[in-house]
C-alpha positions as CSV (number, residue, x, y, z in Angstrom):
1,M,-34.3,-66.1,26.1
2,A,-33.4,-63.6,28.9
3,K,-36.1,-61.8,30.6
4,S,-36.0,-58.0,30.5
5,L,-35.5,-55.9,33.6
6,H,-38.7,-54.3,34.8
7,S,-39.1,-51.1,36.9
8,M,-41.7,-51.2,39.7
9,T,-43.2,-47.9,38.6
10,G,-45.8,-47.9,35.9
11,F,-49.1,-46.4,34.8
12,S,-51.8,-47.3,32.3
13,S,-55.4,-46.1,31.7
14,A,-58.2,-47.0,29.3
15,R,-61.9,-46.5,28.6
16,G,-64.7,-48.7,27.3
17,E,-68.4,-49.0,27.0
18,M,-71.2,-51.5,26.6
19,A,-74.7,-49.8,26.5
20,P,-75.9,-48.6,28.9
21,F,-72.6,-48.7,30.8
22,S,-69.3,-46.9,30.3
23,W,-66.1,-47.4,32.3
24,A,-62.7,-46.0,33.0
25,W,-59.6,-48.1,34.1
26,E,-56.6,-46.8,35.9
27,L,-53.6,-49.0,36.8
28,R,-50.5,-47.7,38.6
29,S,-47.7,-49.0,40.7
30,V,-44.8,-47.6,42.9
31,N,-41.9,-49.1,44.7
32,A,-42.5,-51.7,47.5
33,K,-40.6,-54.5,49.3
34,G,-43.1,-57.0,48.2
35,L,-46.2,-57.3,46.0
36,S,-49.3,-55.3,47.2
37,L,-52.4,-55.4,45.1
38,N,-55.0,-52.8,45.9
39,L,-58.1,-53.2,43.8
40,R,-61.0,-50.7,43.8
41,I,-63.7,-52.5,42.0
42,P,-67.5,-52.1,42.4
43,D,-68.6,-54.9,44.6
44,W,-71.8,-55.6,42.5
45,L,-69.6,-57.0,39.7
46,E,-69.5,-60.5,41.1
47,G,-66.3,-62.4,40.5
48,L,-64.5,-59.6,38.7
49,E,-62.1,-58.6,41.5
50,A,-60.9,-62.2,42.1
51,S,-60.2,-62.7,38.4
52,L,-58.3,-59.5,38.0
53,R,-56.2,-60.1,41.2
54,A,-55.3,-63.5,39.8
55,E,-54.2,-62.0,36.5
56,L,-52.0,-59.3,38.1
57,G,-50.5,-61.9,40.4
58,K,-49.3,-64.0,37.4
59,V,-47.2,-61.2,35.9
60,L,-46.1,-59.0,38.8
61,G,-43.4,-59.9,41.4
62,R,-43.0,-56.6,43.4
63,G,-44.6,-53.2,43.7
64,S,-47.5,-51.5,45.4
65,V,-50.1,-51.8,42.6
66,T,-53.5,-49.9,42.5
67,L,-56.2,-50.8,40.1
68,T,-59.3,-48.6,39.9
69,L,-62.4,-49.2,37.9
70,R,-65.2,-46.5,37.7
71,I,-68.5,-47.5,36.1
72,G,-71.0,-45.0,34.7
73,R,-74.6,-45.6,33.3
74,D,-76.2,-43.7,30.5
75,E,-79.8,-43.4,31.6
76,E,-81.0,-42.6,28.1
77,K,-79.7,-45.9,26.9
78,T,-81.1,-47.9,29.8
79,A,-83.8,-50.3,28.8
80,L,-87.0,-50.1,30.9
81,V,-89.4,-53.0,31.4
82,L,-92.8,-53.3,33.1
83,N,-92.7,-55.0,36.5
84,E,-95.9,-57.0,36.3
85,S,-95.9,-57.9,39.9
86,A,-95.7,-54.3,41.0
87,M,-98.3,-53.3,38.5
88,N,-100.7,-55.9,39.8
89,N,-100.2,-54.8,43.3
90,V,-100.9,-51.1,42.3
91,L,-104.1,-52.2,40.4
92,D,-105.3,-54.2,43.3
93,A,-104.8,-51.3,45.7
94,L,-106.5,-49.0,43.2
95,A,-109.5,-51.3,43.0
96,T,-109.8,-51.5,46.7
97,L,-109.6,-47.7,46.9
98,E,-112.2,-47.2,44.3
99,N,-114.7,-49.7,45.9
100,E,-114.2,-48.0,49.3
101,A,-114.8,-44.6,47.7
102,L,-118.1,-45.8,46.0
103,E,-119.4,-47.2,49.3
104,R,-118.8,-43.8,50.9
105,G,-120.3,-41.9,47.9
106,V,-117.0,-40.4,46.9
107,T,-116.3,-39.9,43.2
108,L,-112.7,-40.4,42.1
109,A,-111.2,-39.1,38.9
110,P,-110.3,-41.8,36.3
111,S,-106.8,-43.0,36.7
112,R,-104.4,-42.6,33.7
113,A,-101.8,-45.2,32.6
114,S,-99.1,-42.6,32.7
115,D,-99.9,-42.0,36.4
116,L,-99.5,-45.6,37.2
117,L,-96.4,-46.1,35.2
118,A,-94.8,-43.2,37.1
119,L,-95.2,-45.0,40.4
120,R,-92.0,-46.3,41.9
121,G,-91.2,-49.9,41.0
122,V,-93.7,-50.3,38.2
123,M,-91.1,-49.6,35.5
124,E,-87.5,-50.7,36.1
125,T,-84.3,-51.5,34.2
126,G,-84.4,-54.6,32.1
127,A,-83.2,-57.9,33.2
128,G,-79.9,-57.6,31.3
129,D,-79.0,-54.5,33.3
130,R,-79.8,-56.2,36.6
131,D,-77.6,-59.3,35.7
132,P,-73.9,-58.2,35.9
133,A,-72.5,-61.3,34.1
134,P,-72.5,-59.8,30.6
135,L,-70.7,-56.7,31.8
136,V,-68.2,-58.7,33.9
137,A,-67.4,-60.8,30.8
138,K,-66.8,-57.7,28.7
139,L,-64.6,-56.1,31.4
140,K,-62.5,-59.3,31.6
141,Q,-62.1,-59.1,27.9
142,D,-61.1,-55.5,28.1
143,F,-58.5,-55.8,30.9
144,P,-55.6,-57.5,28.9
145,S,-55.0,-54.4,26.8
146,L,-54.8,-52.2,29.9
147,L,-52.4,-54.6,31.5
148,D,-50.2,-54.9,28.3
149,G,-49.8,-51.1,28.3
150,F,-48.9,-51.1,32.0
151,L,-46.3,-53.8,31.5
152,E,-44.8,-52.1,28.4
153,M,-44.2,-49.0,30.5
154,R,-42.5,-51.0,33.2
155,R,-40.3,-52.7,30.6
156,N,-39.4,-49.3,29.0
157,E,-38.4,-47.9,32.4
158,G,-36.5,-51.1,33.1
159,A,-34.5,-50.7,30.0
160,Q,-33.5,-47.2,31.1
161,L,-32.6,-48.6,34.5
162,V,-30.2,-51.2,32.8
163,S,-28.3,-48.3,31.2
164,V,-28.0,-46.4,34.6
165,L,-27.1,-49.5,36.6
166,S,-24.5,-50.6,34.1
167,A,-22.8,-47.1,34.1
168,Q,-22.7,-47.1,37.9
169,L,-21.2,-50.6,38.0
170,D,-18.6,-49.5,35.4
171,E,-17.7,-46.6,37.7
172,I,-17.4,-48.8,40.7
173,E,-15.2,-51.2,38.7
174,E,-12.9,-48.4,37.7
175,L,-12.5,-47.2,41.3
176,K,-12.0,-50.9,42.4
177,A,-9.1,-51.1,39.9
178,K,-7.6,-47.9,41.3
179,A,-8.0,-49.2,44.9
180,A,-6.2,-52.5,43.8
181,Q,-3.4,-50.4,42.3
182,L,-3.0,-48.3,45.5
183,A,-3.2,-51.3,47.7
184,G,-0.4,-53.0,45.7
185,E,1.8,-49.9,46.0
186,R,1.0,-49.7,49.8
187,R,1.8,-53.4,50.2
188,E,5.5,-52.8,49.1
189,A,5.7,-49.8,51.4
190,V,4.2,-51.8,54.3
191,A,6.7,-54.6,53.6
192,R,9.6,-52.2,53.8
193,A,8.3,-50.5,57.0
194,L,7.8,-53.9,58.7
195,S,11.3,-55.0,57.7
196,E,12.7,-51.8,59.2
197,N,10.6,-52.2,62.3
198,L,11.8,-55.8,62.7
199,A,15.4,-54.7,62.5
200,R,14.8,-51.9,65.0
201,V,13.1,-54.1,67.5
202,M,15.9,-56.7,67.2
203,E,18.5,-54.0,67.7
204,Y,17.0,-52.6,70.9
205,A,15.5,-55.9,72.3
206,R,18.2,-58.5,71.6
207,E,16.5,-60.9,74.0
208,A,13.3,-60.9,71.9
209,D,12.5,-64.0,70.0
210,P,13.1,-63.1,66.3
211,D,10.5,-65.7,65.1
212,R,7.8,-64.4,67.5
213,V,8.4,-60.8,66.5
214,A,8.3,-61.8,62.8
215,Q,5.0,-63.5,63.4
216,E,3.4,-60.5,65.1
217,L,4.6,-58.2,62.3
218,A,3.2,-60.7,59.7
219,L,-0.1,-60.7,61.4
220,I,-0.2,-56.9,61.4
221,A,0.5,-57.0,57.7
222,V,-2.3,-59.6,57.1
223,K,-4.8,-57.5,59.0
224,A,-3.9,-54.4,56.9
225,D,-4.2,-56.3,53.6
226,V,-7.3,-55.4,51.5
227,T,-6.7,-57.9,48.7
228,E,-9.6,-60.2,49.7
229,E,-12.0,-57.3,50.0
230,I,-11.1,-56.0,46.6
231,D,-11.4,-59.5,45.1
232,R,-14.9,-60.0,46.7
233,L,-15.9,-56.6,45.4
234,G,-15.0,-57.7,41.9
235,A,-17.1,-60.9,42.4
236,H,-20.1,-58.8,43.5
237,I,-19.7,-56.6,40.4
238,K,-19.8,-59.6,38.2
239,A,-22.8,-61.1,40.0
240,S,-24.7,-57.8,39.7
241,R,-24.0,-57.8,35.8
242,D,-25.2,-61.4,35.6
243,L,-28.5,-60.6,37.4
244,I,-29.2,-57.5,35.2
245,A,-28.5,-59.6,32.1
246,A,-30.7,-62.4,33.3
247,G,-33.6,-59.9,33.9
248,G,-36.8,-60.7,35.6
249,P,-37.7,-60.0,39.3
250,V,-34.1,-59.6,40.5
251,G,-34.5,-56.4,42.6
252,R,-34.2,-58.1,45.9
253,K,-31.0,-59.9,45.0
254,L,-29.5,-56.7,43.6
255,D,-30.4,-54.9,46.8
256,F,-28.6,-57.6,48.8
257,L,-25.5,-57.2,46.7
258,T,-25.4,-53.4,47.1
259,Q,-25.3,-54.1,50.9
260,E,-22.3,-56.4,50.3
261,F,-20.7,-53.7,48.2
262,N,-20.9,-51.4,51.2
263,R,-19.6,-54.0,53.5
264,E,-16.4,-54.6,51.5
265,V,-15.7,-50.9,50.9
266,N,-16.2,-50.1,54.6
267,T,-13.6,-52.7,55.5
268,I,-11.2,-51.3,52.8
269,C,-11.5,-47.8,54.3
270,S,-11.0,-49.1,57.9
271,K,-7.9,-51.0,56.9
272,S,-6.4,-48.7,54.4
273,Q,-3.9,-46.6,56.5
274,S,-3.7,-44.6,53.4
275,V,-5.3,-41.2,52.6
276,E,-5.3,-42.0,48.8
277,L,-6.9,-45.5,49.3
278,T,-9.5,-44.1,51.8
279,T,-10.4,-41.4,49.3
280,V,-11.0,-44.0,46.6
281,G,-13.1,-46.0,49.1
282,L,-15.3,-43.0,49.9
283,D,-15.8,-42.3,46.3
284,M,-16.9,-45.9,45.8
285,K,-19.3,-45.5,48.7
286,A,-20.9,-42.5,47.0
287,V,-21.5,-44.4,43.8
288,I,-22.8,-47.5,45.6
289,D,-25.4,-45.3,47.4
290,Q,-26.5,-44.1,44.0
291,L,-26.6,-47.6,42.8
292,R,-28.7,-48.8,45.7
293,E,-31.1,-45.9,45.2
294,Q,-31.7,-47.0,41.6
295,V,-31.9,-50.7,42.5
296,Q,-35.0,-49.8,44.7
297,N,-36.8,-49.2,41.4
298,V,-36.2,-52.7,40.1
299,E,-38.9,-55.3,40.4
């Protein structure tokens, strides 16, 4: 089954939660010569960035991709537990303070449990909140749906690109056919002109070698012939259509072909010796520039 054509531009976002945490994903990409993955993931989520980077690398070929994950915490849903070590340290310090006060005849007001619990470090978030593994596992489970939405958008834009690229190739092919027709008509005119020139040369330079003169004129005719360039242009058009039909990450190959399009058309214009053929060549160059601009969006 042929792969679909993908655009390099895409966007997807999603939200999720697992008490006491909530999060927001954002995944976007723009055009790039290669694949650039920029992940903005909280570093305390151990192992998550490497896992997500591997998942993106499996399905993406080109594009500058940015993945952002923002984590929030609902303090009202955060479980608190007693830190016994910290509590014992506070009680030991309090006992030492009270003993010192008694020796000096100082009376201290009784301590209340609420005062002790309010001290820093005595109460802290539960062990489940300190261990990021459950949250990391949940985020890994949540990520595929975000990635699916992102890839779907790239596929949809790729389908639109297929229509645009195909229409531009059709236009280039029509102009190529017109160029071939003009070149054929010009070939007959060039043949007549060369024949007349040969007769004129032989009339005024009777000592000239007819074979040598004929060879020189034939060489001029060959240099002015654009048949090969038009044929190669047709081959490039077919190759481009085949790549688009095959789908997948073909943007680099299409970009190379658009450069070959330009090379052939530039040669046609330089050899044309015809206003009409040059005009068609310039029209082709304009469409080829539009084609190359669109190809920059293909993965």
